[in-house]
N, C-alpha and C positions, 0 to 999 in steps of 0.2 A: 504493500500500500504506500509506504514511504517512497519507494522507487517510482511508482506511478505519479505521485505528487511532484517529485523532483523533475520527472520527465515533462509534466505539464508546465512546470515553471520555466524549464529551459525552452520549451516550444514557444512560449510567449516572448522570449528574448530573440528569437530567430527572425530573419527577414520573411516577409509574406511569401508563401510558396516554398520555403525551405523545409526539408524533411530530415529528421534525425536518421543517421546511419545505424542500421541494426545488423549485426554480424555475429561471429562466434564470440562467446563470452570470454572472460579473463583467462581462465584456464584452458590450455590447449586441448585437454581431454574432455572439456565440457562443451557439448554441442547445443546447448540451449541458446536461442537468440537473445540478444541483450543490446539495448541502445548504447552507443558509445558516449557515455556521460561519466565524468569523474568529479569528485568533490574532495580536494586535498589541499594542504598548505604547501603551495608551490614556491613562495618567496621567503619562507622562514620567519614570518612575522607573528605566527601563532594563530592566524585567522585562515580559514579555508577558502581557496579559490574554486571557481567552477570552470570546467572545461568540457567541451562537447565537439563532436564531429558530425557534420551534416552536409547534405547535398543541396545545391541551389544553382540555378541557371547553368547546369551542365558541369559544374565544378564541385570539388570536394573541399570543404572548409574546416579548419580547426580554429576555434575561438576560445580565449580565456577571459573570464569575467571576474572582477573583484566586487565585493559588497561594500557600498558606501551608505551614507545616511539616507539617500533616496532610493536605495535598492541596488541591484546589480548593474555594473557598467563594464563594457568591453575594454580590455587593455591591450590585446593584440589578436590579430587574425592572420592565419596562414592559409594559403589556398593553392590548389593545383588542378589542372584538367587531366594530368597524367596519373595521379596517384589513386589507387584503389586500396583503401585501408582495410586490413583484415585482423588487426589486433590493436587494442587500446586499453591502457591501464596506467595507474600511477604507483610509484614506490620510491623509497629513498635509496637511490643507487650510487650517488656521488658523495653522500654523507648522511648523517643521522638526522640533521635538523630540518630538512625539507625534502619534499617529494619531487620527482621528475616525471614528465610525460613519456611513456614508453609506447612507441608506435611500431607496428609491423605493416609496411606498405608493400603491395604486390609489385614485383619487379616490372617496371614499365619504362625504363629509361634511366639515364644517369642521375637525374634529379627527381625528387618526389615533392616534398612540401617546400615552398619558398615564399618569399614575400609576394603579395598579389600583383605588384607592379612588374614582377619578373616572369609572369606566366605567359605561355604561348598558347595559341589556339590548337586544338587537336581533338580527336575523337575520345569519347568516354569509354574506358575499357571495363568499367565495373560490371561484374557478373555475379549471379547467385552462387556459382561454384568456385568463387575466388579463394575460398579457404583451402582448396586443394593445390593452389599454386604456391611456388616459393615466394618468400617475402624478404624484404630488407629491413634491417633494424634502424630505428632512430630513437635517440634518448634526448628529449628537449629539457634543458635546464633554464630556470628563470635567472636572468642576470640583469644588471643595470642597462644592458643593451637590448633587453628583450629575451625571447626564447632562442637558445643556441643549441644546436645539435652536437652532443658530445661524442657521437660515433664518427670517427675519422674515416677509415677505409670501409669498404662495403662488407657488411656482415649479413649474409643471406641465411635463411632458415626455413624449415618446413613446419616445425612446431616450436613453441616457446613456453617456458615457465619462468616465473620471477618469484624468488623467495630469499629469506635470510637463512642461507645454508650454514649449518654448523661446521666450522673448521676443526682442526685438532683441539682447539681451546674452547670451542662453542661458537654460538652466533655472536655477531657484533653490532646488530641493529642496522647494518647496511645490507641492502639486498643484492643478490647476485642474479645474473641472467643466464638461464640454461637454454641453449639453442640446439635443436635437433637439426643437424646439417648433413648433407650428402656430399660425398667426394665424387667429382666428375670422373666417369669412366670406371668406377668401382662398383661391382655388384654387392648387394648386402643391405641396402637401405640406409636411412640416416642414422647417425649416432650422436650422442649428447656431448656438448662441449660447454664448459662453464666460463663465463666472462665476469670479471670484477674490475671496478674502478680502481686504478692504481695511483690516483692523484692527478693524472694528466690525460688518461685515456682508458677505455675499456680494453683489458688485456686478458689473454687466455690464462686461466687459473685452475686447470684440472687438478694439478698436484696438491692443491690446498684443501681439496674436499673429497678425500678418499671415502668417507662415510657415505656420501651420496652415491658414488659409483659402486660401492659394496652393496648397498640396498638395491640399486638398479640391477646389478648382476644377479642378486638373489631372486629378484622378480623375473628376470629374463630366463634364469635357470628353470624356474617353474614352467614358464611358457614353452621352453624347448621340450619338456616332457609331454606337454599337450600336443605340440606340433613338431615332432622330431625331424620331419622332412623339410622344414623351413630353413634354408640356408641363410636367409636374411636374419632370422632370430639367432642362429649360431654366430654369425658375424657380429651382430650387435652385442651379444654376450661376451665374445672375445674382446671387443673394443672396451666394454665396461670393465672387464677384469684387468686389462692392461692399464687403464686409468686408475683403477683401485689399487695399483701396486701389486698385482698378482700375475706377473708375466708367465710363470710356469703354468698356471691354470689356463691362461689365454692360449698357450701353445697346445695344450690338450684339447681345448675347445675347438680350435681351428682344425686339428687333426680329425675330429669327429665331423666337423662341417664339410670337409673335403670328401668324406665318404658319401655324404648325401648329395653333394654337388661338385663333382670332380672338375667341371668346367670353370668353376669360380676360382680355382687355385691360382691360375695365372694372373687374374685381376687382383688377387689379394697378395701378390708376391711382395709388393712394397711394404705392406703391413707385417707380413711374416718376417721380412728382413729387419724391420724395426724392432720386433719383439726379440729376435735372436740377438741383435746388438745389445738390447737392454739386458738380456740374460747374461751375456758375456761381460758387459761392463759392470753389472752388479756383482758378479763373482770376483772381479778384479778390484773393484772400488774399495777405498777405505771408508768405513762407516763408523759413526761416532754416536754413543748413547746421549740422548737429550730428553728432557722432560717438559711437560706442559701442565699447567694447572687448569682443571676443568671443573664443571659442576658435578662430576663424578669422582673427584679427587685428583691426585697427581698421577699422570700417566706417562710412561716412558716408551720411546721408540728410537729410531736411528736416522741421523741425517748424513748427507754426503758432504763433500768438501765445500759446496756452495751454500750449505745451510738448509737444503731442501730435505724434507722428510722422505726417505726412501722406504723405510719400514715404519708404518704409522704407529703413533703412540697409543698403545692399548695395554701395555704391560704395567704391573705394579712397580717393577724395578728392572733395570737392564744394565748389564756390565759390558765392558769393552769386548770387542771381538778378539779372540785369541789367534795365535799363528795358524791353527788348524782350520780357521774359518768358522768357528763355532762361538756362540756367546751365551752366557747364562742369563736367563730372564725369569721373572716371577709372575705367576698368575694364580689367583685364588690362594695366596699365601703359600704356594708351592713352586719349586724351581724346576726348570727344564732347559733344554738346549735348542737353539735355532741356528739355521744357516743364514747366509746373506740374502736369500730370497724371502726370509721371514718364515720359512717352514720349520715346523718342529722336527728335529732329529731325535730328540728325547722329550717325551711328553712331560708337562709340568706335574710330576707326581712326587718329587723328593722334597724333604724338609730343607735340604741345602745341597749344593754341588760345589766342590772345590775346583780351582783352575786345573787344566790339564798339564801334565808333565810326563814326557816320554810316552805320549799317546794314551795315558791313563788318567782317570780322575776319581777321587773319593766322593761318594755320595752318602747321604743319610736318609734312610727311610724309617718307617715306624719301628723297625727291629734293631736298627743300629747302622754302623758304617759298612759300606760295600765298595767294590771297585767296578767301574764300567770302562769300556773302550770308547772310541770316537763314534761308533755307531749306536751306542747306548746299551750294548750287551753287557749283562752282569757277569763278571768273571769269578767272583768269590762265591763258593758254595754256601757260606755261612756269613752271618753278620758279626761284626766286631765292635768292641767298646770304643775303638779309635783306629783310624788309618791315616797315615801322613802322606806326604808328597813323594812321588817316586824320584829317587836319586840313584843313578848308576844301576838301574834295573832292580832296585830294592825299595820297598815302602815299609816304613815302621808301622807295626800294629800293636794293639793291646787287647788282651783278653781278660775279662773279669768273671770269676766263677760265682756260684750261688752263695758262697761264704764271703764274698767281697774281696777275695784275693786276686790281685792282678799281676800280669807278667807281660813283657814285651818280646816281640819277635819280628821277623821280616817276611814280607810277601814278595814273590817274583812277579813278572809282568803278566803271567797267566792267572794271577790271583791265588796261586798255591803258596803254602807256607814253606818258603825256602829255608828258613831258620825258625824252628819252633819257639813258642812262647816260653821263655826261661829266664829272662833278665828282669831285675828290679827297675832298671832305667836303661835307656839306649838313645843314641844319636843317629843322624843321617850319615850315609856313607860319603866319604870324600877320598878321591884317589884310591878307591878299592878298599878303604879301611873305615871302621866305625868304632867308637868307644861305647862300651856297655858296662853296666854294673852287675857283677855276677852275684855278689852277696854284700851284706853290710861290711864296709871296710875293705872291699876288693873290687877293683875295676879291671877291665881287660880291653885290649885292642884286637879286633877280629877282622877277618877278610869276608868276602861276600858269600862264602860257603859256611861261615860260622866258626872256622878254625881260629883258635886263639894264637895270636902272634906275640903278645906280651901281656903280662899282668902287672897291676899297680896296687900295692897294699896301702891305700890311703882312704880317708873319709870321703873325699870327693875328687873327681877328675872330670874336666870339661871336654868339649869336642876338639877335634884337630883343627889347627890353624897354622898354616905354613910349617908343618912338621912339629909344632909344639903344642902342649896341652896344659891348661891351667889346672892346678891341684891345690888341695889343702890337707894337711896331716890330721887335723881334727875338724869336727863338724863346724865349730864356730871360730876356727883359727884363721890366720891370714893365709893368703893365696900366693903361690909362685908359679913357676913353669917347669915342666919336664920335657925331655925329648921323647921320641917314640920308644927308645930302648929303656926308658925309666930313669935316666940320669937327670938329676936336678940341675937345670941350667940357670934358673933365677930363684934364689931362696924365697920362701913365703914371707911377704911383707906388705901385701896389699889387701884392702877390704873388698875391692872389686878387681878382677883380672879377666878381661874379655879376650876372645880368640885373636890371634895374630892375623893381620891382613896386609899384604904387600910389605912384609917385614916390620910392621909396626903394630903395637897393641895399646889399647886404652886401659889405664889402671887408675884406681882411686887409692891414694895414700892415707886417707882419713881413717882414724881408728874407730870412730863411733857414729859417723854420718851426721853429726851435729853441724859440721861444716865440711862440705865436699872439697876434695883436693885431687881433682882429675888431672892427669898428665898423659903424655905419650912416650912410650919407651921403644927402643930397638931390641933386637934379639939377645943382646948382652945385658939388658936391664938398664942401659944408660938412657937418661931422659933427653929426648929430642925437644919436648915441650915440658916445662917444669910443672909439678903437681900443685897448681894454685887456682884451678878453675872449678866453677860450680857444675859445669857440664863440658863434655867434649865429644864431638861426633866426627867420624871418618866420612868424607864426602866423595872419595874417589878422585882419580886424575891428579893425585898428589896434593890434595887440599884437605884441610880439617876446619871445623867450626869450633871456636873457643867460646864457652859460655861464662859470663860474669853474672853473679847473683844480683837480681833486682834489689833485694834487701838481704844483705849478708846475715842478718839475724834471723831471717826466715827464708832459707834457701829453697824451700818447697814452693815458693811463689813463682819460681822459674828464672830464666836467664835472658840477657841480651847477648847477641853473638857478634864475634869478629871472625874474619877469614884469615887463616894462616897457611903457610906452606907446611907440608908434612915433615919437612926437615927443621921446622922451628920458626923461621921469620914470620912476623905478623904483618899482614898486608893491608888490613883496614882497621878502622876504629870499631868499637862495640855499637853497632848500628841496627842490628836486625832482631826481630822477634822470633823468626824461624828461618831455617836454611835447608834447602833440599840438596840431594846428591848431584854431582856434576854429570852432564851428558852432552856430548857434542861440544865440549868446551864451555858450557854455561850451566849455571845453577839458579834455581828459583829462590828468591828471598822476599821477605816482607818486613817493612820498617814500621808497621802500625798504621800508616796512611795509605800505602799502595803496595802492590805486589809486582815484581819485575824480575828480570834476569840480570845476573852479574857474570863477568868473564873470569878467567883464572887469576887475573890480577885483583879481583874484587871490585872492578869498576862496572857501573851500570851499563847495560847494552841498550843503546837508544833505539836501534832499528828493530827490536822485538817488542811485543806488547807490554804496556805499562797499565795495570788495571787497578782502579781505586778499591781499597779494602784490603783485608788480610786473608791470606790463604796460600795456595800453591799454583804454579804454572807448570805445564808438562808439554814437552815437544811430542807431537803425535803426527809424524809425517808432514803433510802440507799445512796442518793446523796446529794451533796451540790451545790446549785445554786449560781453562781457568776455573779452578775450584776455589772461589773467593767469597768470603762472607756467606758460606753455606749455600751458594748458588753456582751451578755449572754453566759456563758460557764458552764460546769458541771464537778464536781470532785467527786471521791469517798471519803469516810471519812478518807482515809489515805493520801489524797492529790494528788492522781493520776488523771490526767485530762482524762475525759471520752469523752468529746465532746467540740468543739469550732466551731464558724462560720468560713467558708472558707475565705481566703484572696486573692484567685485568681479566677477571673470570666472568664471562657472560653467563647469565642465567636465562632469563627471557625478558623481552622488553617490558618495562623500561629498567629492569633490575640487573645489576652487575655488582661484582665485588672487586674493589681496588686494593692491591697490596701496597702497604707502606713499610718503609724500613726505619727502624729507630736504633741508632748505634752511638749513644752518648759517650761511651768509654770503650777502650780496646778490649775489655773483658765482658762487655754487655751488648748483646745483639738480639733484636726482636723484629720479626716480620709480623705485622698485625693487619687485620682486615678493616675496610670501610665499606659499608653497604650503600650503594647509590640507587636511587629510584623510588624510595619510600616517599609518598606524596606529602604526608604531614611533616612539616619541618621540625617541630618540637620532638615528635616521635623518632624521626631520623637522627637528630642530634643526640637524643637520649640513648638510643641503642648503640650508636657508634662510640659514644663516650664510655659506655659500659664495656664494649669490646676492647677498647684501649686499656681500661682498668684491669680486666681479666687477663689481658695479654702481658701484664706487668710493664706497661709503658708508664714510667714514673721518673721523677727527677733523680739523676745520677751524676755525681761530680765527674766531669770529663777528665780531670787531672789526678783523681785519686787512684791509688793502687789498691784495688779490691782484693779481698782475701778469698774470692770465689770468682767463677765465671758463670754467666747466665746466657742461655740462648732460648729463643722462643720462635714458634712458627705456627702456621694454621693451614687447614685444608677444608674443602667442602666434603663433609661426611655423608650428607643426604640432601637431596633436593627433589621436592615433589609438590606440584600444585603451587601453593603460596607459602610453603614451609621450606626454609633453608636451615640446615643444621651444620654449624661450624665446629670443627675440632681444633681446639687451641692446645698446643703442646709446649712444654718447657723442660729445661734441664739445668738444674743448679748443681755446680760442681765445686765444692770447697777444695782449694788447692791443698795437696798433700793427702787427701782422703783416698780410700780404696776405690770408691765410686761416688757418683753424684746421685741426686734424687730427681727422678722424672715426675712431671705433673701432666695431667690430661683433663681438660674440661670441654664438655660438649654444650653448645649454646643453640637451642632451637628457637628460631626467630620467624615470626609472622611478617612476611614482606608487605602485606597490605596495612596492618595496624602498627607494625613496629614492635609488637609485644614479644618479650622473651618469656617462654613458657617454663613453668615449674612442673615437677613430677605430679603434684596434686591436681594440676589442671587437666590431666588426662582422665581423671576419674570422677564419678558422680559425687556431688556434694554429700557429705555425711558417710560415704562408704569407707569401710575400714581397710583401705588399700595397703596400709603398712603391714597389717597382720597377714593379709592374703599373700602379698608378695614375699614376706618373710618366710612363710611356710613353704612356698614354692622353691625359693632359693635353698632353704634348709634341706628340703627333700633331694634336690640335685646334689648337694654336698654329701649326703648320706648314701645315695644310691649310684652316683655316676663316678666310675674310677678316674675319670678325667680330673676330678677335684681332690684326688688323694693327697695332694700337696698342702691342703688347707691345714693350718695349725689345729690340733685337737682342742676342742672347747673354746676356740677363739671367736666363732661366729655366734653373735647374740641377736641376730635379726637385722633388718635394714632400718635406716632412719627416715623420717618423713621427707627430708630433702636429699635422699640418697642419690649420688651421681648416677646419671642414666643417659641413654640416647635411644632414639627410635629408628627403625627401618620400616619398609613398607608393610611387613607382616609380623613384626615382633618388637617387644620392648627389651632393652638390654640394661642390666644393672651391673655396676662394677665397683671395685674397691681399690684403694691406693696400695702401693707396695708396702709390705710389712703389716698392713692392717689386719689381714687374716691369713697371710701366707708369706713365705720367704721372698726376699728381694728378687731372686731369680725367676719367680713366678710372674713378675710384672704386675699387670692390673687384672686380678681375677674377675672374669666377666661371666654373667649368667643370662642366657637367652630365654625369654618368656614369650611364647607365641600369643598374639592377641586373642586367638581362639580360646586360650585357657583362662582368660580374664575378661571375656566379653560381658559378663554379668555386671561388672563394676565400671566398665568404660563408659564415659559420658559421650555417647556418639552424637549428641546434639551440641556438645561443647565446642568452643572455638579451636582448642588445640587439635582435637580429633578431626574436625572439619577442615582444618588448614591443610591436611594432606590426604583427605578422603573425599 
């Protein structure tokens, strides 16, 4: 009815005898006739303009009207005798603040719509079947000069869709244009291409929207089952798979298509070559793990050297690709292995997977440690308490029996026990030898068959390093060094004696650790660097880092570092908070303000990236990986940023979450959220102030030396309808402590009202939800072996404001570390399906209705 009223109003604005054009509706798949009328804000002033297309005196007209005090008045009219319009709609294509006119005109010459004074006489080609004809795209934007077509070169299409497509991070409020286009001379029908405004023009952006093509491929897959003989469908499916980043699947699809239509193979040769090249380049390309923040949490994928996602971000975590072309990824809290095509070589079924070494990797399943090869085959017939990394064909393992007694042995590359479990302690092999503890007070040097080469009657003996072994005569006594024959080379005199490396070893001459005295010795025990430092690290390439205590009275607060030659000369002042190992003649350092590379002289390398913040830089082929301020980004070797994680999380219009960084002190770093789009200003400010407070954004003295470090972050834990649930995490680490204390807070927010919900808001007023939930949690503790770690008699029920979060089908209650279980148990969490508590849920309440 409203549309009819608007149509009548527009008709009154038209010249006498003019007729509104009626053609296909907005959606390309909707065949219902609709007048070409649009009501949208075209100039960004907050008021809607009126636009319509009509026929008059043999021409096609487009007029835009604004509303004044006396009603609608025309502001611009375009016309043409050549143009036959077959699509008309408005959407924000070049930005979020205003809409543009999107027109599809039937191809009828080089020009379509132009100023009326530029029109030439000609026949009218408008026909009822024009929807079947190819069309050309025009996107008209309101400017101070009037309507300007933002489409530069010709873009023809057979079908069109316009929508705010979700990229890897979600929608952004700016619409994309999907054109179904046909390639000249290629059988197989039209295929979809996505165009997006890049600031100056509409450009092809297929690689930014894999989710669209994945959904399209799934739909076309179903259609091929219904019409298996349609080569057009098979071709369209292959095209969609290729654009979805699934080239291997596209190859298989084309092979099937050729069976049904052998004659099409020659016409598809160009596309087949394209996919083959893509497969070859993917196998050879360097790929880098990268993450995006989305409305479904943080997702990881892989980018190439240009910063383009090649494997789309849908993993919970992703590690670097290893030399064997495999990478460890996580899905559903389980680890698996993928290749560079993004295909799983090992399904995500393991609790963890260690990096490969010598073609083998240790994995952990529900029974313990096992060994797999690069195809995922399990080699060990049994599970172990521990399996280490393969070195020289041997991997250290540990067995623990029912009585809790444990012993170490070694596996071979076939997963068999090459040396049975018999040692109290053991080390990795080095140059065919390893140090093992045979019994209390006796160590031995063995070969890879387990044959004893030498015994050492001491309380402790360390691993081999340059032919020497650190040892101590008594358990708490000082340490010195032996050679392999057991001869004492350096008498015990150190509290710490690390393995020799490149003829040098780090030692600590302090007697009681109240004040560290680290130095560097040679194989005779002579000091190359005197024992007067709070810390000392070997950096490789003949360089060491010398650490001076930030506070000599509190050495546990850490150090500032200088660079020195491994022979003793100091090359720099004490400038750095952290220093990495040298590689290719450079090392990553951070001075508290920025992170950068230094050369072997300790001088800053100006032609490599300099990144604000504190962290590490790593050379990774053509790129430099920056892990700075707990965010990963990538730069080319000239310092140009190639990729960084997004700081805006789109939800749905007009809502989005903006990430802010608060780093007032070198030991205090918080990323906190701000919600945009809540209409009520007071409610919006109140909820954002509360989020800052819960995120621990508070005054911190920028110059103070804190006795702890604190880091905080956030993610979207759940988003549905008008409820967004944010997870705020924190970690407080007191310097010198064994570990820090994590925190976790879930904040369920109503995007319409700005209200933060409490647990009680989920239940009917007056219901005894505390008792009901307490009983359900208590029953899980008693009957579910998963909760056997809970301290006996520690659980006393839940509190009225018990920490919680919700998902689509369940309520989750959780406890802080140490509250009812050991620290290692983390946050004990209990899932309660809504179906079990439906009797007390307030289904008419605001909380429930916000996500139902």
